[in-house]
C-alpha positions, 0 to 999 in steps of 0.5 A: 448513478444507480448501483446497477448502472455503475456495475454495468459500466464497470463490466463494460469497461472490463470487457473492453480491456479484455478485448483490447488485451486479447487483440494485442496478444492475439493467440498468446494469452493462453500461453501466458500465465496471468494472475487472477485474484479471483482464482489464486490465494495469497493476495491482498487489496492495494489502493490504486493510489499506493505509488503516490502514497509511497512517494509522500511517505518517503518524502516525510521520512528522513532523507536517505531512509525511505519507509515505503518498503517497510510499510509495503511489507506490513501491508502485505501481511495485514488482514482486513482487521488492519492488525498485525502481530509481529512474531519474527522481526527478522522476516519483516526486516528481510521483506522490507529489504534489510539484511545482515547483522543490522537488518532488524535495527534498520527495520526498527528505525523505519518502523519508528519513523512510520509511527512518528509520521502517523502511518502505523500505531504500535504496542509492545509485547513479549516480542518487544517493541512493535509486537502489535501493529495497526495500519492507519488509513494512509489517505487520512494520514496524508490529509492530516499531514497537508492540513496546514501546509502548502500542497506540493506536486506529490499531493496534487499527483495523489489528488489527480490519481484519487480522482481517476479511481474515485477514491476519497479521503473519507 
């Protein structure tokens, strides 16, 4: 399929979704505040496979200590360079869902696990451990995790979703 026909196909799909949306919410769309990524600042690109990625990520973490909230906070703070300079660990801990005296300690333990599993790489700096972070392509990490392992339901669900959205491990 050429780029032009692929773009035309996507446009037709978009038009069909808009038509259906407008029919289902006939006369109400103008009154509903919708997020439009082309008009509003403050958004990031998120893989459509992120829910499946989160499930695998949390399975790989210590039981009862999910890491996906911590990872999502990082993702929401990263730019296209895949690099984050963390100057305020308390803010990151809060965004990841931790509060109280041990918030930064809990966040730090999740960060260590994310690095151990391979989803991030870090360097220390004047702010201490996890001052500088690189986000690794999560699909590459998952491919590596499952390389010599039996594929389970979570992996198969990821493959199914990747197929739906035409994502690839490369």
